[in-house]
N, C-alpha and C positions, 0 to 999 in steps of 0.2 A: 504493500499500499505506500502511495506517496499521498504526502500533503502538501500542498501549494499554500503558500501566504502571500496574500498580496495586501501590499501598502500603500496607503494614499499619499499620492503627493502633491506637493500645496502648500500654501499657505496656513499658518497655526491656527487653530481652531480659536471659537470666543473662548473657550475654557482655559486653552493655553496662554491666550493674550491676557484674560483675567489674573491668572495664577502670577503670570511674568508681572505685569502691573502690580498685585501685592506684593510681591517679593520687591519689587523696585520702591514702593512704598515704605517697606519696612526695613529697607537698606539708608533711604532719606533719611527715615524716622531715627536711625542709628545715629545716622552721621549727624544731624539737629542736637541730638542728644549730646554727642561728644562734643560738639562746637560749644553748645551750653554750657558744659565743664570748662572748656579751654578757656572760653569769656572770663567766666567765673574765676579761675585761677589767674587769668591777667588782671583782674580786676582788684584782686587781692594782692596781688604784685605789687599794683601800681600804690595800694594804699600802705603797705610794707615799706615802698619807696617815700613815701611823703611823711609814714611815721618816723622814719629812721631819720630824716632830714630834719624833721621838727627836733629831734632826740639829739643832733649836733650840738657838741660843747659850743658855746659863745666863745669868741675869741675877737682877738684884735679887728678883727673883720667881720663885727656882729651883724652891719648892714647889710653888708654882701650876701651872709648866712641869710637872712631875712628876704630880700631880694632875690634869692636863688629858691628858698621854699615856696614865695608868692610865684616865682615862674612856674615850678614844678605843679603847682595844684592847679594852677589855670591850663596848663599844659595837658595834666592830666585828666582832667574833667573834662577837655575838649575831645582828647583824643575817646576817651570814653563812650562820651556820646556820640562820635562819627561812627566808631566801631559799632556800638550798637544798633546805630542807624541802618550801617551796611548790612551787618548780620540779618535785619528785619525784612529789609530788600531781596536780600538773597535767598531767606526763607519762602518769602513771597512767590518769587521765581520760580524755585523748587514745586511750590505747591500748584500753580499754574501753567508751570512748565513754558512760560513765556519771558525769556530776559528781554527780550525787545522792549517790551512794556517799562522795564524798571532800567535800561540801559541810560538815557540821561539823566537819572536821579544816581544811579550807581557814581556815573561820572563826576557829578556835582561832588557829592559826598567825596571822592577819591582825590578832588582839589582841595579841599576843604583839609582834608586829614594832611597833606603838602603843606598847605599853607599853615597850619597847628604846627608842623614838623620846623617848617622855617621860620615860624616865630619863636618859638623856645630857642631855635639856634641864634637868632639875629639877639636875641634879648641876654642871652648869657654869654656872649663876648663883653658886654660892659661890665661885666661881674668878675671881681678877682678870687677864683676857687682855693678854697683848701683843700687839703689833700683828702678828707673825706669827701668833697663834694665833687672833687675831681674823676674820683672812681666812678660816681654814680653819672657823673657827665659824661664820660670816657665808655660807659655801658648803653647809656641812652644813645652816643651817637653808633653805636656798634648795631643796635635796633634800626636808627635811621637809614643805616648803609642797606639795611635788606629790606625795608618797608618798598623803596621804587619794584623790585623784581616781583613782590608779591600783589602789589596793587596793578602791576601791569598784566600779570596773569589773569585777575579780575576785569578789570578793564576789557582785556583783547577777549575773553570767554564772554562778556557779555556783548560785545560787538559783533561777533561770530554767531553769536545765539548759541554759545558751546558751555553746557553748565560742568564739562567735566575742565574744562581751563578756569573757568570758577572756583570749582571746587579745588583744585592744584592752587589756587592763589590764598584762597581761606587755608589750605594746611600750611601755606608758607606763612601766613599770619600767627596762626598759631604757633609756629615753631619759632616768632619773633620773641616771643614772651618769655623767652629765659635769659633775655637781656633786661628785662624788670623784674 
């Protein structure tokens, strides 16, 4: 006896498409949770940075210490706000699967992040930093060097309607948190 098995060729069935979509939805949910944890970790690191700076021993350059603390406080709050806005837009794009709808907003936020970094750099030039503050400043400068590539991935991914490119940028941004 011979048994012949015929298989259907063609596109996936609706059940297979639904299962694939559900799997993708679960993966995106896990990614969102991971990014939320990373964002919270970054927020905590920025708070630690602010606390360390506020606990720096007062020295002969007390005015410089106070000025640096004020700059970092403004920088931190602005950067956190922009990164949270960017995260919200990316999540919106994940849910709607339409990067083109948020592309302009993403570009504006990226410009705001770049301006926040530039403002920090310009303001710090005017201050004489003690050893502790210089270590913090150098760490932030390393982060600033990594930001352009991460933001470029996000921007290019949005322009190309490519969520994988955006995800690469988000992953790179999460990696920058080691400098904070």
